[in-house]
ZAMARGU-4260 file (C-alpha; in steps of 0.2 Angstrom, whole numbers, plus 5000, padded with zeros to 4 digits):
<rodrens>
0) 5129/4952/5124 | 5140/4961/5136 | 5134/4975/5125 | 5116/4972/5128 | 5106/4988/5135
5) 5094/4975/5140 | 5105/4962/5148 | 5096/4969/5165 | 5081/4959/5161 | 5092/4942/5158
10) 5087/4931/5172 | 5088/4910/5174 | 5072/4900/5170 | 5074/4889/5184 | 5082/4895/5201
15) 5093/4884/5202 | 5101/4883/5185 | 5111/4899/5181 | 5117/4891/5165 | 5099/4894/5156
20) 5095/4911/5154 | 5081/4920/5146 | 5078/4939/5142 | 5062/4941/5153 | 5049/4952/5143
25) 5038/4956/5157 | 5053/4962/5166 | 5053/4979/5155 | 5038/4983/5165 | 5029/4991/5151
30) 5011/4991/5150 | 5010/4990/5133 | 5019/4972/5132 | 5003/4963/5139 | 4993/4972/5124
35) 5004/4965/5109 | 5000/4953/5096 | 5008/4941/5101 | 5017/4939/5084 | 5022/4954/5088
40) 5030/4950/5103 | 5044/4938/5094 | 5048/4951/5085 | 5051/4962/5102 | 5061/4947/5110
45) 5073/4945/5094 | 5077/4964/5094 | 5079/4964/5115 | 5090/4949/5114 | 5100/4956/5097
50) 5100/4973/5103 | 5119/4981/5101 | 5116/4998/5096 | 5121/4995/5077 | 5112/4981/5066
55) 5098/4984/5081 | 5096/4998/5093 | 5086/5003/5108 | 5075/5016/5097 | 5070/4998/5086
60) 5063/4991/5102 | 5054/5006/5107 | 5048/5006/5090 | 5040/4987/5091 | 5033/4991/5111
65) 5024/5007/5103 | 5016/4995/5091 | 4999/5002/5093 | 5003/5017/5085 | 5019/5011/5075
70) 5009/5000/5065 | 5002/5012/5051 | 5019/5024/5051 | 5027/5013/5039 | 5042/5011/5055
75) 5056/4998/5049 | 5060/4988/5061 | 5074/4972/5062 | 5073/4956/5061 | 5084/4943/5065
80) 5076/4925/5064 | 5084/4908/5073 | 5084/4900/5055 | 5083/4900/5041 | 5075/4885/5031
85) 5075/4883/5010 | 5071/4870/4994 | 5081/4864/4981 | 5073/4875/4968 | 5080/4890/4979
90) 5093/4881/4988 | 5102/4877/4972 | 5104/4896/4968 | 5109/4900/4984 | 5121/4891/4985
95) 5129/4895/4968 | 5127/4911/4975 | 5138/4908/4991 | 5151/4899/4977 | 5154/4915/4968
100) 5153/4926/4983 | 5167/4917/4990 | 5177/4919/4973 | 5173/4937/4974 | 5181/4940/4990
105) 5193/4931/4986 | 5198/4941/4970 | 5193/4956/4981 | 5208/4951/4992 | 5197/4945/5007
110) 5194/4929/5016 | 5182/4917/5006 | 5177/4908/5023 | 5169/4923/5030 | 5155/4918/5016
115) 5147/4905/5029 | 5132/4905/5035 | 5131/4909/5052 | 5112/4904/5058 | 5106/4886/5055
120) 5099/4883/5038 | 5091/4868/5034 | 5091/4862/5013 | 5075/4850/5009 | 5076/4841/4992
125) 5059/4841/4989 | 5055/4851/4972 | 5065/4838/4960 | 5054/4824/4958 | 5040/4822/4945
130) 5029/4811/4939 | 5035/4802/4926 | 5028/4786/4931 | 5008/4781/4938 | 4998/4768/4939
135) 5012/4758/4933 | 5020/4742/4936 | 5006/4736/4948 | 5010/4719/4955 | 4997/4709/4967
140) 5007/4706/4983 | 4997/4699/4997 | 4980/4708/4992 | 4991/4724/4993 | 4994/4734/4978
145) 5012/4736/4977 | 5017/4747/4961 | 5037/4752/4955 | 5031/4769/4950 | 5037/4779/4968
150) 5055/4769/4963 | 5054/4774/4944 | 5052/4791/4949 | 5064/4791/4961 | 5078/4785/4949
155) 5072/4796/4935 | 5074/4810/4948 | 5093/4806/4952 | 5099/4802/4933 | 5090/4819/4930
160) 5099/4829/4942 | 5113/4820/4950 | 5123/4835/4946 | 5115/4849/4956 | 5111/4835/4970
165) 5132/4831/4967 | 5133/4852/4971 | 5120/4853/4985 | 5131/4839/4994 | 5147/4850/4992
170) 5138/4866/5001 | 5132/4854/5013 | 5154/4851/5015 | 5160/4869/5011 | 5147/4879/5021
175) 5148/4876/5041 | 5128/4877/5048 | 5122/4870/5035 | 5110/4855/5033 | 5104/4845/5019
180) 5087/4835/5021 | 5090/4821/5006 | 5076/4816/4992 | 5063/4807/4995 | 5061/4813/5012
185) 5046/4823/5009 | 5040/4842/5007 | 5050/4857/5017 | 5035/4863/5025 | 5030/4846/5031
190) 5048/4841/5037 | 5047/4859/5045 | 5032/4855/5055 | 5036/4838/5061 | 5054/4840/5060
195) 5064/4853/5062 | 5053/4864/5071 | 5061/4868/5089 | 5049/4881/5096 | 5057/4884/5109
200) 5078/4887/5105 | 5089/4884/5118 | 5105/4888/5113 | 5121/4894/5121 | 5114/4896/5139
205) 5099/4904/5131 | 5080/4903/5127 | 5071/4911/5114 | 5058/4908/5103 | 5060/4898/5086
210) 5057/4909/5071 | 5063/4909/5053 | 5063/4913/5037 | 5060/4901/5021 | 5065/4903/5003
215) 5049/4898/4997 | 5032/4907/5001 | 5023/4895/5012 | 5035/4895/5025 | 5021/4905/5031
220) 5013/4886/5037 | 5026/4884/5053 | 5015/4897/5060 | 5002/4885/5063 | 5013/4875/5075
225) 5015/4896/5085 | 5034/4896/5077 | 5035/4913/5068 | 5040/4912/5049 | 5036/4916/5032
230) 5046/4917/5015 | 5056/4928/5009 | 5065/4929/4992 | 5081/4919/4991 | 5090/4933/4991
235) 5087/4940/5004 | 5088/4923/5015 | 5108/4923/5009 | 5110/4940/5018 | 5100/4934/5034
240) 5113/4916/5033 | 5126/4927/5033 | 5122/4938/5050 | 5112/4952/5041 | 5093/4957/5050
245) 5079/4960/5038 | 5074/4974/5036 | 5054/4975/5038 | 5042/4989/5042 | 5031/4985/5056
250) 5017/4976/5051 | 4997/4977/5054 | 4992/4964/5064 | 4974/4961/5057 | 4966/4948/5074
255) 4955/4934/5064 | 4943/4928/5076 | 4936/4908/5073 | 4921/4902/5083 | 4904/4888/5082
260) 4908/4873/5078 | 4910/4866/5059 | 4898/4855/5050 | 4902/4835/5054 | 4906/4836/5035
265) 4919/4849/5030 | 4936/4849/5031 | 4951/4856/5035 | 4953/4863/5017 | 4933/4870/5015
270) 4940/4881/5029 | 4955/4885/5023 | 4947/4890/5005 | 4936/4900/5013 | 4946/4909/5025
275) 4958/4913/5008 | 4941/4921/5000 | 4937/4930/5013 | 4955/4936/5019 | 4955/4943/5000
280) 4940/4952/5003 | 4948/4960/5019 | 4963/4964/5012 | 4979/4958/5022 | 4993/4960/5011
285) 5007/4965/5020 | 5002/4963/5035 | 5001/4948/5052 | 4984/4940/5054 | 4985/4932/5071
290) 4970/4919/5075 | 4961/4920/5091 | 4943/4915/5098 | 4937/4899/5104 | 4937/4890/5088
295) 4955/4890/5087 | 4957/4880/5101 | 4944/4865/5091 | 4956/4865/5079 | 4972/4853/5079
300) 4990/4858/5073 | 4989/4851/5055 | 4971/4859/5053 | 4980/4875/5061 | 4997/4872/5046
305) 4984/4869/5034 | 4976/4888/5037 | 4993/4895/5039 | 4999/4885/5023 | 4988/4897/5011
310) 4994/4914/5018 | 5001/4918/5001 | 4985/4916/4993 | 4976/4930/5005 | 4991/4939/5004
315) 4996/4941/5022 | 5015/4941/5025 | 5011/4929/5041 | 4995/4920/5048 | 5001/4915/5067
320) 4992/4903/5080 | 5001/4907/5096 | 5009/4893/5106 | 4992/4884/5118 | 4993/4868/5125
325) 4987/4861/5110 | 5005/4864/5103 | 5014/4857/5116 | 5004/4841/5116 | 5010/4841/5097
330) 5025/4843/5103 | 5027/4831/5119 | 5038/4843/5127 | 5037/4853/5144 | 5054/4865/5146
335) 5047/4877/5130 | 5028/4878/5140 | 5037/4882/5157 | 5047/4896/5147 | 5033/4902/5135
340) 5024/4905/5150 | 5037/4915/5160 | 5039/4927/5144 | 5020/4930/5141 | 5019/4920/5123
345) 5008/4905/5127 | 4988/4910/5129 | 4973/4902/5131 | 4960/4902/5117 | 4944/4902/5126
350) 4951/4915/5139 | 4947/4932/5130 | 4957/4943/5141 | 4971/4937/5132 | 4965/4945/5116
355) 4977/4957/5110 | 4973/4975/5104 | 4970/4972/5086 | 4958/4974/5071 | 4946/4961/5073
360) 4938/4951/5060 | 4927/4934/5061 | 4922/4918/5054 | 4909/4906/5061 | 4917/4891/5057
365) 4897/4883/5055 | 4895/4893/5039 | 4908/4883/5031 | 4901/4874/5017 | 4912/4863/5006
370) 4919/4870/4992 | 4934/4871/4976 | 4944/4886/4971 | 4947/4890/4953 | 4948/4889/4938
375) 4962/4898/4939 | 4966/4908/4957 | 4967/4902/4975 | 4956/4913/4981 | 4941/4911/4969
380) 4931/4900/4980 | 4915/4888/4971 | 4904/4879/4985 | 4904/4863/4978 | 4886/4863/4974
385) 4889/4877/4962 | 4904/4868/4955 | 4895/4864/4937 | 4885/4880/4934 | 4902/4891/4939
390) 4914/4879/4926 | 4900/4882/4911 | 4900/4899/4915 | 4917/4903/4914 | 4916/4892/4898
395) 4907/4909/4888 | 4915/4924/4900 | 4928/4933/4891 | 4947/4927/4896 | 4949/4932/4910
400) 4953/4924/4928 | 4934/4917/4927 | 4931/4916/4909 | 4938/4906/4894 | 4930/4912/4878
405) 4925/4897/4872 | 4911/4899/4858 | 4895/4896/4863 | 4892/4882/4849 | 4908/4873/4855
410) 4902/4870/4874 | 4897/4854/4873 | 4910/4847/4861 | 4915/4829/4863 | 4932/4821/4857
415) 4931/4802/4856 | 4948/4793/4857 | 4957/4778/4861 | 4967/4772/4875 | 4973/4753/4878
420) 4961/4750/4866 | 4947/4755/4873 | 4936/4771/4867 | 4934/4785/4879 | 4927/4803/4876
425) 4933/4818/4881 | 4924/4837/4884 | 4926/4854/4892 | 4928/4849/4909 | 4934/4831/4909
430) 4947/4829/4924 | 4962/4822/4916 | 4975/4825/4931 | 4969/4822/4948 | 4983/4823/4961
435) 4983/4821/4981 | 4998/4832/4985 | 5006/4848/4994 | 5012/4851/5010 | 4994/4860/5014
440) 4983/4845/5015 | 4995/4830/5012 | 5000/4836/5032 | 4984/4834/5038 | 4979/4816/5044
445) 4961/4821/5045 | 4961/4823/5028 | 4970/4810/5020 | 4960/4796/5030 | 4945/4805/5025
450) 4951/4801/5008 | 4959/4785/5012 | 4939/4780/5020 | 4932/4788/5005 | 4942/4776/4993
455) 4937/4762/5002 | 4916/4765/5001 | 4920/4769/4984 | 4929/4752/4981 | 4917/4742/4990
460) 4901/4749/4979 | 4911/4743/4965 | 4917/4763/4959 | 4933/4765/4948 | 4943/4779/4941
465) 4947/4780/4921 | 4962/4772/4917 | 4966/4787/4905 | 4965/4801/4922 | 4983/4804/4928
470) 4979/4799/4948 | 4993/4800/4959 | 4997/4805/4978 | 5014/4812/4982 | 5015/4814/5003
475) 5025/4828/5011 | 5034/4814/5023 | 5034/4797/5025 | 5023/4797/5040 | 5007/4798/5028
480) 5010/4781/5021 | 5015/4775/5038 | 4995/4778/5045 | 4987/4777/5029 | 4996/4758/5028
485) 4993/4755/5046 | 4976/4759/5044 | 4972/4749/5031 | 4966/4763/5018 | 4982/4764/5006
490) 4975/4749/4996 | 4958/4755/4991 | 4969/4771/4986 | 4981/4762/4975 | 4965/4751/4966
495) 4958/4769/4963 | 4974/4775/4954 | 4981/4785/4971 | 4998/4775/4973 | 5012/4784/4981
500) 5023/4790/4967 | 5036/4801/4977 | 5039/4812/4993 | 5041/4828/4985 | 5029/4845/4979
505) 5026/4835/4962 | 5008/4842/4955 | 5008/4855/4964 | 5024/4864/4958 | 5017/4861/4939
510) 5030/4841/4939 | 5016/4833/4935 | 5026/4824/4922 | 5017/4820/4905 | 4999/4816/4902
515) 4996/4800/4890 | 4998/4805/4870 | 4981/4802/4865 | 4973/4812/4878 | 4983/4827/4871
520) 4978/4826/4855 | 4960/4822/4861 | 4963/4842/4871 | 4973/4848/4856 | 4960/4843/4843
525) 4944/4847/4852 | 4953/4864/4859 | 4945/4857/4875 | 4946/4866/4893 | 4953/4850/4902
530) 4954/4851/4921 | 4966/4845/4934 | 4960/4844/4952 | 4972/4845/4968 | 4974/4846/4985
535) 4988/4858/4982 | 4990/4877/4984 | 4992/4887/4969 | 4981/4882/4952 | 4988/4899/4942
540) 4986/4898/4922 | 4999/4886/4914 | 5006/4880/4932 | 4999/4862/4936 | 5000/4857/4916
545) 5000/4867/4899 | 4988/4855/4895 | 4974/4858/4910 | 4966/4876/4906 | 4953/4872/4923
550) 4963/4867/4938 | 4953/4869/4954 | 4960/4865/4972 | 4949/4853/4982 | 4952/4843/4998
555) 4959/4826/4996 | 4942/4816/4996 | 4934/4829/4984 | 4951/4826/4970 | 4944/4807/4973
560) 4928/4811/4971 | 4929/4821/4954 | 4943/4808/4948 | 4928/4796/4949 | 4915/4807/4941
565) 4929/4809/4927 | 4923/4828/4926 | 4920/4844/4937 | 4904/4847/4926 | 4892/4839/4940
570) 4883/4844/4953 | 4885/4829/4968 | 4869/4834/4976 | 4857/4830/4962 | 4868/4817/4951
575) 4876/4801/4955 | 4895/4801/4955 | 4893/4788/4946 | 4884/4771/4941 | 4893/4756/4948
580) 4891/4736/4937 | 4876/4730/4946 | 4868/4749/4935 | 4865/4755/4953 | 4865/4777/4955
585) 4881/4780/4968 | 4879/4798/4976 | 4895/4806/4984 | 4884/4805/5001 | 4886/4788/5000
590) 4902/4786/5001 | 4908/4803/5008 | 4916/4800/5028 | 4909/4810/5043 | 4922/4818/5055
595) 4917/4807/5068 | 4922/4791/5056 | 4939/4801/5054 | 4944/4807/5071 | 4941/4788/5076
600) 4952/4780/5063 | 4965/4795/5068 | 4967/4793/5087 | 4970/4775/5084 | 4983/4777/5068
605) 4991/4793/5070 | 5004/4789/5086 | 5018/4798/5092 | 5031/4784/5091 | 5027/4783/5070
610) 5034/4802/5068 | 5049/4796/5079 | 5050/4781/5067 | 5050/4789/5050 | 5063/4804/5058
615) 5078/4797/5066 | 5084/4790/5050 | 5078/4803/5036 | 5095/4808/5035 | 5103/4793/5031
620) 5088/4782/5022 | 5093/4788/5005 | 5106/4776/4999 | 5110/4785/4981 | 5113/4800/4991
625) 5124/4792/5006 | 5134/4783/4992 | 5135/4802/4981 | 5154/4807/4979 | 5155/4825/4980
630) 5171/4838/4981 | 5177/4844/4996 | 5184/4860/4993 | 5182/4876/5001 | 5179/4886/4982
635) 5170/4877/4968 | 5178/4871/4954 | 5167/4875/4941 | 5162/4866/4926 | 5162/4874/4909
640) 5153/4861/4901 | 5139/4859/4916 | 5122/4865/4911 | 5116/4865/4928 | 5129/4875/4936
645) 5137/4889/4928 | 5144/4904/4941 | 5135/4917/4939 | 5140/4935/4929 | 5133/4943/4945
650) 5150/4951/4952 | 5160/4953/4936 | 5170/4968/4937 | 5165/4970/4955 | 5176/4983/4965
655) 5175/4988/4982 | 5173/5008/4974 | 5153/5012/4973 | 5148/5021/4959 | 5135/5036/4962
660) 5116/5032/4957 | 5112/5038/4939 | 5095/5042/4930 | 5091/5029/4915 | 5089/5041/4901
665) 5079/5035/4884 | 5074/5017/4891 | 5061/5005/4879 | 5049/4996/4885 | 5050/4976/4885
670) 5036/4970/4890 | 5018/4979/4894 | 5006/4970/4905 | 4990/4970/4916 | 4987/4964/4934
675) 4993/4948/4942 | 5005/4946/4931 | 5015/4930/4944 | 5032/4923/4946 | 5026/4909/4936
680) 5023/4919/4921 | 5040/4929/4924 | 5051/4914/4929 | 5043/4898/4924 | 5046/4880/4935
685) 5038/4869/4922 | 5043/4859/4905 | 5056/4866/4895 | 5046/4871/4878 | 5056/4864/4863
690) 5055/4878/4855 | 5061/4892/4865 | 5077/4902/4866 | 5080/4889/4882 | 5079/4875/4872
695) 5089/4882/4858 | 5102/4886/4870 | 5103/4868/4877 | 5101/4862/4859 | 5117/4870/4856
700) 5126/4861/4871 | 5121/4844/4863 | 5106/4842/4874 | 5090/4832/4866 | 5074/4838/4872
705) 5072/4822/4883 | 5088/4828/4895 | 5080/4848/4894 | 5072/4845/4913 | 5064/4858/4919
710) 5064/4877/4922 | 5067/4873/4941 | 5080/4862/4942 | 5091/4872/4929 | 5090/4886/4944
715) 5111/4885/4944 | 5112/4891/4929 | 5111/4910/4923 | 5112/4905/4904 | 5095/4895/4906
720) 5086/4904/4917 | 5090/4922/4907 | 5081/4913/4891 | 5069/4906/4901 | 5064/4922/4908
725) 5046/4926/4903 | 5043/4912/4894 | 5027/4906/4901 | 5016/4901/4885 | 5002/4909/4896
730) 5012/4927/4895 | 4999/4941/4890 | 5008/4955/4884 | 4996/4971/4878 | 5009/4973/4864
735) 5003/4960/4856 | 4984/4956/4863 | 4986/4937/4866 | 4994/4924/4877 | 5013/4920/4870
740) 5031/4922/4878 | 5037/4934/4865 | 5036/4954/4862 | 5037/4967/4850 | 5055/4974/4847
745) 5052/4990/4846 | 5062/4999/4834 | 5058/4987/4818 | 5041/4981/4823 | 5047/4962/4825
750) 5039/4950/4834 | 5052/4943/4844 | 5053/4929/4859 | 5057/4940/4876 | 5074/4936/4879
755) 5081/4938/4858 | 5071/4955/4859 | 5081/4960/4877 | 5096/4954/4869 | 5095/4966/4853
760) 5093/4978/4866 | 5107/4975/4875 | 5120/4975/4862 | 5113/4991/4855 | 5117/4998/4873
765) 5097/5002/4876 | 5090/5000/4895 | 5072/4993/4896 | 5059/4994/4907 | 5042/4985/4911
770) 5026/4992/4913 | 5011/4983/4924 | 4994/4980/4934 | 4990/4978/4951 | 5001/4964/4961
775) 5017/4962/4950 | 5024/4947/4954 | 5013/4938/4964 | 5014/4917/4966 | 5030/4907/4972
780) 5045/4918/4981 | 5058/4919/4966 | 5074/4927/4965 | 5074/4922/4947 | 5061/4931/4945
785) 5071/4944/4947 | 5087/4939/4944 | 5083/4935/4927 | 5075/4954/4921 | 5091/4961/4929
790) 5100/4948/4917 | 5091/4955/4902 | 5094/4971/4904 | 5081/4976/4912 | 5083/4992/4926
795) 5067/4996/4932 | 5049/4991/4934 | 5032/5001/4933 | 5017/4995/4942 | 5002/4999/4952
800) 5008/4987/4965 | 5017/4971/4972 | 5017/4955/4979 | 5030/4959/4996 | 5041/4946/4993
805) 5044/4949/4973 | 5047/4969/4978 | 5062/4963/4993 | 5068/4954/4977 | 5071/4965/4965
810) 5079/4979/4976 | 5091/4966/4979 | 5096/4966/4964 | 5096/4983/4961 | 5081/4984/4949
815) 5072/5001/4954 | 5052/4994/4960 | 5042/5011/4952 | 5024/5012/4959 | 5009/5024/4952
820) 5005/5038/4961 | 4988/5035/4968 | 4974/5033/4956 | 4984/5034/4943 | 4988/5020/4929
825) 4995/5018/4913 | 4979/5020/4905 | 4974/5035/4915 | 4990/5043/4909 | 4989/5038/4892
830) 5002/5026/4891 | 5005/5013/4877 | 5023/5007/4879 | 5028/5011/4864 | 5036/5028/4874
835) 5055/5032/4876 | 5055/5034/4895 | 5069/5044/4905 | 5067/5042/4924 | 5077/5054/4933
840) 5085/5048/4949 | 5095/5063/4960 | 5111/5060/4969 | 5103/5061/4987 | 5087/5047/4988
845) 5076/5043/5002 | 5063/5030/5005 | 5050/5031/4996 | 5051/5047/4987 | 5046/5050/4972
850) 5054/5055/4954 | 5049/5058/4938 | 5046/5050/4923 | 5049/5061/4906 | 5044/5052/4890
855) 5049/5059/4870 | 5033/5062/4868 | 5034/5077/4879 | 5025/5071/4894 | 5030/5071/4912
860) 5024/5061/4926 | 5030/5057/4945 | 5030/5040/4953 | 5035/5033/4970 | 5052/5025/4968
865) 5047/5009/4981 | 5065/5008/4992 | 5054/5009/5009 | 5069/5009/5020 | 5085/5014/5023
870) 5093/4999/5023 | 5086/4994/5004 | 5092/5012/4996 | 5111/5005/5003 | 5107/4989/4993
875) 5105/4999/4978 | 5119/5010/4980 | 5130/4995/4980 | 5122/4988/4964 | 5108/4973/4975
880) 5110/4966/4993 | 5124/4954/4987 | 5135/4966/4980 | 5134/4974/4998 | 5137/4958/5007
885) 5154/4956/4998 | 5163/4970/4999 | 5155/4970/5019 | 5165/4954/5020 | 5179/4961/5010
890) 5183/4977/5018 | 5185/4968/5037
</rodrens>
């Protein structure tokens, strides 16, 4: 701090307490500060406080102050977030990398304990639990359905993941500054919102804004509380944990004005799906969105958090709601308010004079209608009144985001089947999964109580959900169960099959568990487009369940409504949701609760004391976690027999000497893609198919299919993950012109699984390339979507555009992201993907430089190298960010 050139603006927050200080940005006496977006003020404060003229320079502070001009000039600035959050799917490989980095530093003669988080890191175990049991073993106790599904799912989670959990427990002991929130606690973003968030840090004698990065794209949920945060790749997060600032391009900020009052039947889910579609059309990729206007003041923190949560679905980096009196009331804190007002980061949404200078777009909340999104993308919003027509249109449309290409004579196929000795039938649009899931919605008491009140009215009118439909309720924290029970609606939810099956992401990330065998057989027999309806944030093809080709995002009350109806081919305005045992037609409007009804229950039962009661015991409440024995050595002892945790090969043969960059010569194209290839396509997180390379590997290690677990749970084993790369059954490779996790091995023309083809190329010493269209790598922030291709021998990707996190992950692994020049595509250049590619990499590299590509056909064209900053080029020269960190730590 003494070397900080801005030391002169430090002052005590309270005049009589010189031990509690802050950097008073208003003392910069720069008129530009008052016009900055509030989100940019957070970046500025971090730069001022951390300015050391080495990692953060005065010129960086000036660039941020000059944001109005620099936002469009691709100016790079450093940002040091206050903390990091991780979930276990991304957290396990991060701890594996840390353990392997300690080994590597030791081999290079350094001190392995230097590999240690220097900023606080919280890891929440939420991705491991699956819906294996639901509606199972129900017992009637005092008129409340008590099911053992929750206990069975949690026991199975522990049995499957004991090895991973032991490893994480070792990590929490071996590394300082790393806290583990045990399984069964909730979903990382909801726990962050309700428990981990500080809003203002008070540490080492200084007040400063809470801020974070997380290894999950929906980290942005915390922006709803006024804490600036966003998702980064696991590789980038590891560097932040080791004290490196994030190198980021100073973003444009789109001001999104909310005004008007929503209709009394509208939910926050309807608002967020409308915002998602709207902002997708505006185009906010790589930008911050900052909300303002009088409409914001009407939204609760839970409503704001829902909107901020789906930020990745509309493509922005962050979706920020500056702190106001609603945020402070939520926290029940006052010292924070004093600091934020003093530093100019507290706002009144009804005061237009506080609106920053930014691009403005707006939404009138009174125009929002009930809606869903699907069947394959979160941004494809459909008004509920149009759902039936939209689904029927999709049936006949050619294969695509809004098409299933079902022949017209098969649109009304009906397949009868037997389940529990009763005959049922399925057709296109039949609902087979209905899940109230995900932090997006289960963090919001208004939609959860809305679902409970709808369930109550449905039961009272004699409605039910067919038993073969896989229903589940997986809240993001124990707080939800608390208020659902206290308000008396849990019983009604359970009677409809929506009992608590676990606390974690579950169906939202594809941990939906198996469907009943007769249902799967009926779907397969009729080649049916069956539907899943979930209150999640992602519905990409193949994500929710392999047997649900249509998946719709919906509010929790609508999830129940479609479950009762049993189909998405229904017009709720004109058709009854069901006919009860008395022959009475019941319409959705008969059971839909109003906002006033919901708010009355919420005021009575959602109270601050329940948060305190649930969270004060969160780190001690899981007995199986408490009794788990883990080693305490500073270096991890790798078990060569383990199929979960394996020392990765990333640092094999690493020396202190740098190799100069070299051209990629005569590369073959491993895969040839179109648009919107997601990280789910690149690195699946769901089940391991029995006929896949990963399954063959696990079988060779003596495992049976029931022990395979999921790809996500095996992210600590590179041998599984390399074989799982591009193993999604919905992968569409232009070489094959069909969906399959395969490619053509071009030297012989054979069709092989992707891993097997890559292995052959590697054995022959041939470098590999991927061709892709727009939005390559969209979806969840998965470091394995970069690590996997790296291990397959892929040296570069050539795409029309990239999703932000995935591009930085490729850079972090030393894979070159190349981009076609504006107006050019594979088609316009006449590329078939069957050519051999030489990419000329010069000795001197600069950010975003153009390089030549030469084909064996004689054709030459230029592409842009998407190393956007000097820091990214430094990582590339080292062979990736982790190699850079190892050399840095070993060299001291």
